C-alpha positions, 0 to 999 in steps of 0.5 A: 692268173690265180682264180678268185671270187667276190664271195669268201669261204666263210660266206659259202659255208653259211650259204650252204648251211642255209640251203642244207642245214642237216649237212655233214661237215664233209658234204658242206665242204665238198659242196664248195670245194674245201677240206672237212678240216677247213670246213669244221674251222669255219663253222666254228668261226661262224658259231663264235661270231653268232652267225649260226648255232649248232644244235646236237641231233643224235650223232649229228649237228643241225645248224640255225642260222641267225640272219639278223647278225650284221656282216663283218666287213671292213667298209662298216656297212649295215648289211646283215647275213640275211641280205647276204643270203638272199642275194645268193638266192636263198629263200627263208620260207623254204629253209629250215636253217632259219631261226624262226624267232628272228624271221619276222 
């Protein structure tokens, strides 16, 4: 039987960025077991959808999460990225990845 998960790679990347906002694409991908190329594509998807913003810091990227963006889901729930990340155990007061202007 093939392995499966309730949480998609997009959610896992977002959660990993919440924990490691200064992580490289390679380290973020390694943390969830996908390639650097797949990680880069997912990060671009998350940025295009408004969940994160990349901030260039020298030669590296730092990521800022926008926690109040509604989740994309087929059941049309009203849940936000914040609720997903909180459910996965992240504490916004301990993470520098949260956009402080939206975290009130």
